[in-house]
Backbone as CSV, one residue per row, in Angstrom:
resi,resn,N_x,N_y,N_z,CA_x,CA_y,CA_z,C_x,C_y,C_z
1,UNK,-8.406,21.015,-10.958,-9.547,20.595,-10.170,-10.607,21.678,-10.284
2,UNK,-11.829,21.304,-10.646,-12.879,22.300,-10.819,-13.314,22.845,-9.474
3,UNK,-13.850,24.080,-9.510,-14.281,24.727,-8.278,-15.485,24.029,-7.672
4,UNK,-16.243,23.262,-8.495,-17.413,22.573,-7.948,-17.018,21.315,-7.173
5,UNK,-15.804,20.833,-7.416,-15.320,19.661,-6.694,-14.811,20.095,-5.327
6,UNK,-15.229,19.419,-4.259,-14.719,19.800,-2.932,-13.205,19.668,-2.885
7,UNK,-12.584,20.537,-2.119,-11.129,20.487,-1.984,-10.776,20.205,-0.532
8,UNK,-9.887,19.248,-0.331,-9.408,18.907,1.004,-7.948,19.334,1.110
9,UNK,-7.553,19.947,2.212,-6.148,20.352,2.373,-5.199,19.159,2.189
10,UNK,-4.076,19.422,1.551,-3.151,18.337,1.215,-2.570,17.654,2.449
11,UNK,-2.321,18.402,3.525,-1.796,17.786,4.753,-2.847,16.862,5.364
12,UNK,-4.103,17.284,5.324,-5.189,16.416,5.799,-5.244,15.137,4.976
13,UNK,-5.162,15.268,3.657,-5.226,14.081,2.797,-4.079,13.119,3.079
14,UNK,-2.876,13.671,3.305,-1.724,12.813,3.599,-1.916,12.073,4.921
15,UNK,-2.226,12.825,5.989,-2.382,12.194,7.305,-3.577,11.249,7.330
16,UNK,-4.678,11.660,6.723,-5.880,10.824,6.667,-5.602,9.550,5.881
17,UNK,-4.930,9.693,4.739,-4.647,8.528,3.899,-3.728,7.515,4.578
18,UNK,-2.657,8.012,5.195,-1.730,7.103,5.883,-2.403,6.430,7.082
19,UNK,-3.158,7.225,7.857,-3.851,6.664,9.026,-4.897,5.649,8.584
20,UNK,-5.644,5.966,7.523,-6.664,5.042,7.017,-6.034,3.738,6.539
21,UNK,-4.905,3.837,5.846,-4.228,2.633,5.362,-3.786,1.745,6.521
22,UNK,-3.176,2.348,7.543,-2.717,1.570,8.695,-3.906,0.959,9.433
23,UNK,-4.989,1.722,9.574,-6.173,1.191,10.260,-6.774,0.020,9.477
24,UNK,-6.847,0.143,8.156,-7.376,-0.963,7.341,-6.512,-2.212,7.478
25,UNK,-5.188,-2.039,7.418,-4.288,-3.185,7.572,-4.397,-3.781,8.972
26,UNK,-4.551,-2.919,9.984,-4.715,-3.412,11.351,-6.039,-4.158,11.505
27,UNK,-7.103,-3.626,10.890,-8.400,-4.314,10.951,-8.336,-5.684,10.283
28,UNK,-7.725,-5.741,9.100,-7.618,-7.021,8.388,-6.765,-8.016,9.168
29,UNK,-5.627,-7.552,9.686,-4.759,-8.466,10.442,-5.407,-8.870,11.756
30,UNK,-6.200,-7.970,12.359,-6.878,-8.331,13.613,-7.937,-9.398,13.359
31,UNK,-8.638,-9.288,12.221,-9.616,-10.325,11.872,-8.914,-11.662,11.679
32,UNK,-7.744,-11.633,11.052,-6.968,-12.860,10.823,-6.488,-13.445,12.153
33,UNK,-6.045,-12.568,13.060,-5.619,-13.026,14.384,-6.798,-13.669,15.102
34,UNK,-7.949,-13.003,15.067,-9.142,-13.540,15.735,-9.500,-14.919,15.173
35,UNK,-9.495,-15.051,13.854,-9.867,-16.322,13.232,-8.801,-17.392,13.438
36,UNK,-7.586,-16.990,13.724,-6.505,-17.952,13.962,-6.482,-18.459,15.399
37,UNK,-6.880,-17.601,16.363,-6.688,-17.956,17.771,-7.965,-17.988,18.608
38,UNK,-9.009,-17.308,18.197,-10.172,-17.171,19.064,-11.375,-17.940,18.513
39,UNK,-12.067,-17.404,17.562,-13.201,-18.031,16.878,-14.383,-18.353,17.788
40,UNK,-14.574,-17.626,18.883,-15.716,-17.923,19.753,-17.042,-17.521,19.107
41,UNK,-17.059,-16.439,18.359,-18.301,-15.979,17.737,-18.350,-16.262,16.245
42,UNK,-17.222,-16.140,15.580,-17.145,-16.375,14.135,-16.102,-17.451,13.893
43,UNK,-16.516,-18.495,13.176,-15.593,-19.588,12.899,-15.378,-19.685,11.392
44,UNK,-14.129,-19.506,11.021,-13.749,-19.565,9.612,-12.332,-20.087,9.552
45,UNK,-12.062,-20.940,8.606,-10.711,-21.485,8.479,-9.842,-20.529,7.660
46,UNK,-8.724,-20.138,8.240,-7.778,-19.256,7.521,-6.392,-19.887,7.595
47,UNK,-5.567,-19.642,6.577,-4.196,-20.169,6.620,-3.414,-19.564,7.775
48,UNK,-2.554,-20.355,8.364,-1.697,-19.866,9.445,-0.573,-19.018,8.861
49,UNK,-0.344,-17.887,9.472,0.738,-16.994,9.054,1.722,-16.908,10.217
50,UNK,2.997,-17.197,9.962,3.980,-17.097,11.049,4.059,-15.674,11.595
51,UNK,4.132,-15.556,12.909,4.259,-14.274,13.606,3.152,-13.288,13.236
52,UNK,1.937,-13.816,13.081,0.791,-12.988,12.721,0.524,-11.909,13.772
53,UNK,0.655,-12.274,15.036,0.418,-11.300,16.106,1.467,-10.188,16.035
54,UNK,2.700,-10.542,15.704,3.749,-9.538,15.538,3.454,-8.598,14.370
55,UNK,2.914,-9.155,13.279,2.547,-8.327,12.122,1.447,-7.347,12.514
56,UNK,0.433,-7.862,13.213,-0.654,-6.993,13.677,-0.105,-5.920,14.620
57,UNK,0.816,-6.314,15.482,1.429,-5.350,16.395,2.224,-4.278,15.671
58,UNK,2.827,-4.639,14.527,3.559,-3.654,13.729,2.618,-2.574,13.213
59,UNK,1.421,-2.982,12.778,0.434,-1.986,12.354,-0.006,-1.140,13.543
60,UNK,-0.044,-1.744,14.730,-0.355,-0.983,15.941,0.699,0.072,16.221
61,UNK,1.964,-0.281,16.010,3.047,0.696,16.198,2.922,1.812,15.164
62,UNK,2.580,1.444,13.929,2.358,2.454,12.895,1.250,3.419,13.286
63,UNK,0.184,2.864,13.859,-0.922,3.707,14.315,-0.489,4.565,15.496
64,UNK,0.352,4.016,16.361,0.872,4.779,17.497,1.657,6.004,17.030
65,UNK,2.354,5.890,15.905,3.116,7.005,15.365,2.231,8.007,14.618
66,UNK,1.231,7.501,13.886,0.412,8.371,13.041,-0.757,9.026,13.757
67,UNK,-1.401,8.279,14.652,-2.636,8.788,15.253,-2.440,10.096,16.019
68,UNK,-1.368,10.265,16.801,-1.202,11.559,17.477,-1.079,12.736,16.495
69,UNK,-0.390,12.514,15.372,-0.259,13.575,14.368,-1.617,13.891,13.741
70,UNK,-2.348,12.831,13.393,-3.659,13.028,12.781,-4.634,13.652,13.773
71,UNK,-4.565,13.226,15.024,-5.449,13.807,16.050,-5.115,15.271,16.282
72,UNK,-3.828,15.605,16.323,-3.416,17.004,16.496,-3.962,17.859,15.357
73,UNK,-3.813,17.348,14.140,-4.367,18.064,12.992,-5.885,18.196,13.135
74,UNK,-6.546,17.094,13.465,-8.008,17.070,13.526,-8.559,18.010,14.581
75,UNK,-7.920,18.062,15.740,-8.442,18.887,16.830,-8.082,20.369,16.676
76,UNK,-7.194,20.681,15.731,-6.809,22.086,15.545,-7.181,22.561,14.141
77,UNK,-6.380,22.207,13.147,-6.659,22.670,11.782,-7.940,22.066,11.216
78,UNK,-8.293,20.876,11.654,-9.487,20.225,11.129,-10.643,20.187,12.115
79,UNK,-10.657,21.094,13.075,-11.670,21.030,14.133,-13.096,21.160,13.595
80,UNK,-13.282,21.797,12.440,-14.632,21.914,11.887,-15.129,20.600,11.290
81,UNK,-14.288,19.564,11.312,-14.698,18.244,10.834,-15.042,17.299,11.991
82,UNK,-14.919,17.806,13.217,-15.225,17.006,14.402,-16.431,17.595,15.133
83,UNK,-16.884,16.867,16.142,-18.054,17.296,16.902,-17.805,18.678,17.504
84,UNK,-18.825,19.523,17.436,-18.733,20.870,17.973,-19.882,21.147,18.925
85,UNK,-19.940,22.363,19.407,-20.949,22.711,20.409,-22.371,22.626,19.867
86,UNK,-22.544,22.777,18.553,-23.899,22.745,17.988,-24.217,21.432,17.269
87,UNK,-23.305,20.466,17.310,-23.484,19.232,16.539,-24.725,18.461,16.973
88,UNK,-24.901,18.258,18.267,-26.039,17.457,18.734,-27.367,18.137,18.409
89,UNK,-27.395,19.467,18.495,-28.622,20.198,18.155,-28.932,20.055,16.663
90,UNK,-27.885,20.117,15.851,-28.090,20.015,14.397,-28.447,18.600,13.953
91,UNK,-28.124,17.616,14.761,-28.528,16.246,14.419,-30.043,16.113,14.330
92,UNK,-30.754,16.984,15.033,-32.217,16.965,14.991,-32.746,17.417,13.642
93,UNK,-31.871,17.959,12.800,-32.278,18.458,11.492,-32.090,17.433,10.377
94,UNK,-31.803,16.191,10.738,-31.703,15.153,9.706,-33.059,15.039,9.010
95,UNK,-33.102,14.808,7.739,-32.018,14.568,6.773,-31.565,15.820,6.035
96,UNK,-31.830,16.997,6.551,-31.376,18.220,5.891,-29.850,18.277,5.909
97,UNK,-29.245,19.072,5.009,-27.769,19.125,4.917,-27.075,19.438,6.242
98,UNK,-27.625,20.361,7.045,-26.986,20.681,8.331,-26.965,19.465,9.244
99,UNK,-28.024,18.686,9.238,-28.089,17.472,10.048,-27.146,16.396,9.549
100,UNK,-27.043,16.259,8.236,-26.124,15.265,7.664,-24.675,15.614,7.982
101,UNK,-24.356,16.900,7.873,-22.997,17.329,8.183,-22.681,17.111,9.667
102,UNK,-23.669,17.362,10.528,-23.480,17.119,11.965,-23.234,15.636,12.225
103,UNK,-23.972,14.783,11.532,-23.769,13.336,11.682,-22.358,12.953,11.238
104,UNK,-21.904,13.525,10.139,-20.561,13.237,9.641,-19.505,13.650,10.663
105,UNK,-19.692,14.806,11.289,-18.757,15.278,12.316,-18.753,14.334,13.521
106,UNK,-19.931,13.882,13.924,-20.040,12.944,15.051,-19.328,11.633,14.725
107,UNK,-19.555,11.112,13.519,-18.925,9.848,13.108,-17.404,10.001,13.043
108,UNK,-16.918,11.137,12.530,-15.465,11.384,12.496,-14.870,11.334,13.897
109,UNK,-15.589,11.941,14.853,-15.108,11.965,16.234,-15.098,10.563,16.833
110,UNK,-16.166,9.808,16.596,-16.237,8.428,17.097,-15.109,7.594,16.504
111,UNK,-14.814,7.825,15.229,-13.733,7.085,14.573,-12.386,7.348,15.263
112,UNK,-12.112,8.601,15.572,-10.860,8.941,16.279,-10.824,8.306,17.668
113,UNK,-11.942,8.360,18.371,-11.988,7.784,19.723,-11.838,6.267,19.681
114,UNK,-12.476,5.619,18.697,-12.362,4.160,18.566,-10.919,3.765,18.260
115,UNK,-10.257,4.528,17.395,-8.853,4.237,17.076,-7.979,4.402,18.311
116,UNK,-8.263,5.421,19.102,-7.503,5.648,20.337,-7.720,4.507,21.318
117,UNK,-8.976,4.077,21.482,-9.276,2.961,22.388,-8.595,1.679,21.918
118,UNK,-8.643,1.417,20.614,-7.994,0.219,20.077,-6.493,0.264,20.312
119,UNK,-5.917,1.432,20.140,-4.476,1.585,20.339,-4.087,1.365,21.797
120,UNK,-4.807,1.972,22.711,-4.492,1.846,24.146,-4.663,0.406,24.614
121,UNK,-5.788,-0.214,24.259,-6.036,-1.586,24.719,-5.059,-2.569,24.082
122,UNK,-4.686,-2.314,22.828,-3.711,-3.179,22.166,-2.340,-3.103,22.825
123,UNK,-1.964,-1.895,23.247,-0.662,-1.730,23.905,-0.632,-2.412,25.271
124,UNK,-1.793,-2.611,25.880,-1.856,-3.229,27.207,-1.854,-4.762,27.146
125,UNK,-1.968,-5.316,25.949,-2.007,-6.771,25.809,-0.601,-7.368,25.750
126,UNK,-0.527,-8.671,26.002,0.727,-9.402,25.867,0.589,-10.361,24.684
127,UNK,1.654,-10.454,23.879,1.609,-11.286,22.672,1.364,-12.762,22.971
128,UNK,1.733,-13.218,24.161,1.619,-14.647,24.478,0.189,-15.066,24.812
129,UNK,-0.681,-14.142,25.141,-2.025,-14.510,25.590,-2.767,-15.397,24.593
130,UNK,-2.876,-14.965,23.345,-3.678,-15.718,22.382,-3.059,-17.064,22.016
131,UNK,-1.760,-17.144,21.704,-1.189,-18.470,21.419,-1.342,-19.450,22.573
132,UNK,-1.375,-18.921,23.812,-1.551,-19.799,24.975,-3.020,-20.036,25.304
133,UNK,-3.927,-19.508,24.501,-5.358,-19.719,24.717,-5.948,-18.886,25.838
134,UNK,-5.258,-17.851,26.264,-5.760,-16.980,27.328,-6.641,-15.897,26.704
135,UNK,-7.925,-16.217,26.552,-8.837,-15.347,25.814,-9.728,-14.503,26.718
136,UNK,-9.588,-14.630,28.026,-10.511,-13.955,28.939,-9.912,-12.738,29.644
137,UNK,-8.791,-12.239,29.162,-8.208,-11.047,29.755,-9.068,-9.823,29.421
138,UNK,-9.229,-8.953,30.391,-10.052,-7.753,30.207,-9.524,-6.894,29.066
139,UNK,-8.198,-6.726,28.983,-7.636,-5.885,27.922,-7.911,-6.480,26.544
140,UNK,-7.886,-7.797,26.417,-8.185,-8.432,25.135,-9.648,-8.209,24.762
141,UNK,-10.544,-8.375,25.732,-11.967,-8.158,25.474,-12.224,-6.709,25.059
142,UNK,-11.606,-5.765,25.763,-11.764,-4.352,25.400,-11.176,-4.071,24.010
143,UNK,-10.063,-4.735,23.705,-9.443,-4.548,22.393,-10.369,-5.078,21.289
144,UNK,-10.985,-6.219,21.525,-11.937,-6.762,20.551,-13.086,-5.787,20.311
145,UNK,-13.658,-5.266,21.391,-14.781,-4.339,21.257,-14.348,-3.033,20.601
146,UNK,-13.128,-2.605,20.857,-12.620,-1.391,20.212,-12.541,-1.581,18.703
147,UNK,-12.100,-2.776,18.276,-11.995,-3.018,16.839,-13.363,-3.212,16.202
148,UNK,-14.318,-3.779,16.932,-15.691,-3.855,16.407,-16.239,-2.445,16.218
149,UNK,-16.040,-1.595,17.234,-16.478,-0.200,17.144,-15.774,0.506,15.988
150,UNK,-14.484,0.233,15.822,-13.718,0.845,14.739,-14.255,0.422,13.374
151,UNK,-14.547,-0.862,13.207,-15.074,-1.345,11.928,-16.441,-0.719,11.628
152,UNK,-17.312,-0.645,12.635,-18.613,-0.007,12.445,-18.459,1.478,12.145
153,UNK,-17.550,2.137,12.860,-17.318,3.566,12.633,-16.776,3.806,11.234
154,UNK,-15.937,2.908,10.741,-15.386,3.054,9.394,-16.500,2.981,8.348
155,UNK,-17.395,2.015,8.505,-18.526,1.904,7.573,-19.391,3.163,7.650
156,UNK,-19.691,3.605,8.871,-20.499,4.823,9.055,-19.786,6.048,8.493
157,UNK,-18.465,6.100,8.634,-17.664,7.205,8.119,-17.804,7.297,6.598
158,UNK,-17.712,6.162,5.924,-17.841,6.145,4.465,-19.260,6.487,4.028
159,UNK,-20.252,5.909,4.714,-21.652,6.175,4.358,-21.997,7.642,4.605
160,UNK,-21.588,8.170,5.772,-21.881,9.572,6.085,-21.157,10.506,5.118
161,UNK,-19.920,10.173,4.759,-19.187,10.985,3.785,-19.894,11.000,2.443
162,UNK,-20.389,9.859,2.019,-21.129,9.784,0.756,-22.439,10.560,0.854
163,UNK,-23.114,10.452,1.996,-24.385,11.142,2.195,-24.200,12.664,2.203
164,UNK,-23.090,13.123,2.760,-22.812,14.562,2.838,-22.389,15.115,1.482
165,UNK,-21.460,14.425,0.818,-20.883,15.015,-0.395,-20.840,14.124,-1.612
166,UNK,-21.421,12.931,-1.516,-21.426,12.035,-2.670,-20.035,11.546,-3.034
167,UNK,-19.936,10.993,-4.234,-18.651,10.459,-4.696,-17.598,11.544,-4.823
168,UNK,-18.025,12.780,-5.130,-17.031,13.848,-5.300,-16.285,14.123,-3.993
169,UNK,-16.986,14.041,-2.858,-16.300,14.232,-1.569,-15.327,13.087,-1.304
170,UNK,-15.752,11.851,-1.556,-14.862,10.708,-1.338,-13.653,10.780,-2.276
171,UNK,-13.877,11.189,-3.525,-12.763,11.314,-4.478,-11.811,12.428,-4.072
172,UNK,-12.349,13.486,-3.463,-11.493,14.622,-3.088,-10.452,14.234,-2.044
173,UNK,-10.694,13.148,-1.302,-9.704,12.681,-0.326,-8.599,11.857,-0.988
174,UNK,-8.826,11.447,-2.243,-7.873,10.558,-2.911,-7.060,11.237,-4.005
175,UNK,-7.347,12.489,-4.304,-6.643,13.167,-5.392,-5.244,13.611,-4.960
176,UNK,-4.351,13.710,-5.942,-2.991,14.184,-5.688,-2.862,15.680,-5.953
177,UNK,-3.881,16.271,-6.576,-3.792,17.673,-6.966,-3.801,18.589,-5.749
178,UNK,-3.026,19.667,-5.857,-2.993,20.664,-4.791,-3.203,22.045,-5.405
179,UNK,-3.610,22.966,-4.566,-3.725,24.358,-4.981,-2.397,25.057,-4.698
180,UNK,-2.224,26.211,-5.323,-0.956,26.939,-5.200,-0.575,27.224,-3.748
181,UNK,-1.543,27.523,-2.908,-1.238,27.898,-1.521,-1.369,26.709,-0.578
182,UNK,-1.380,25.496,-1.117,-1.535,24.305,-0.281,-0.597,23.194,-0.751
183,UNK,0.662,23.507,-0.824,1.667,22.511,-1.196,2.454,22.131,0.059
184,UNK,3.239,21.082,0.005,4.035,20.720,1.187,4.888,21.854,1.734
185,UNK,5.259,22.809,0.892,6.045,23.952,1.374,5.266,24.793,2.395
186,UNK,3.931,24.789,2.295,3.109,25.585,3.213,2.699,24.817,4.475
187,UNK,3.030,23.536,4.543,2.586,22.738,5.691,3.110,23.294,7.009
188,UNK,4.372,23.704,7.035,4.928,24.196,8.292,4.200,25.458,8.740
189,UNK,3.840,26.330,7.803,3.066,27.526,8.148,1.693,27.146,8.701
190,UNK,1.081,26.130,8.093,-0.224,25.666,8.574,-0.111,25.127,10.002
191,UNK,0.946,24.369,10.251,1.149,23.794,11.584,1.428,24.903,12.600
192,UNK,2.236,25.889,12.216,2.542,26.990,13.117,1.302,27.796,13.482
193,UNK,0.331,27.844,12.578,-0.887,28.614,12.844,-1.700,28.031,14.002
194,UNK,-1.444,26.767,14.362,-2.131,26.145,15.496,-1.837,26.903,16.774
195,UNK,-0.583,27.349,16.935,-0.174,27.965,18.204,-0.275,29.491,18.198
196,UNK,-0.657,30.059,17.045,-0.802,31.514,17.013,-2.132,31.920,17.638
197,UNK,-2.146,33.011,18.445,-3.403,33.450,19.075,-4.385,33.983,18.045
């Protein structure tokens, strides 16, 4: 990997990649659930899938397992990728690089919060509500809005990432290459550094 190409820590790439995959599958299955049972705002005919709500819930369980790990990484080892004390001030510097980077940090934070909201509201729902046509529950409405926010945040996350670092930054999240001091053998040391003063 050339030195001009941005490098992302391998543990970040693993957690980010797995979390992104589960979120994408959850978003797609949630759209399918919405089109199968709700359709108040968007009406589209989709094939019926047996136990679709259970499939969507499985992705929710996957997110329940991954999101705490990714959030722990993000708030400690990856804290410079999230909103900081100077982020809002630097947003005033758009479109300069400092302002773009601040926007990217803000979008990353919103993405984590939207995923957390979607997870919490999804866990509060009952699987029987939608098949029985019970579409007016507060938790369902909040869950819908959480996924809308998540979808918008995902688009903003990709656009802001491209704006900050172009295709090379987006590609750096997908590479398998690691540096000598950033292999899975060093992950435990990286994690331990969170608790060191």
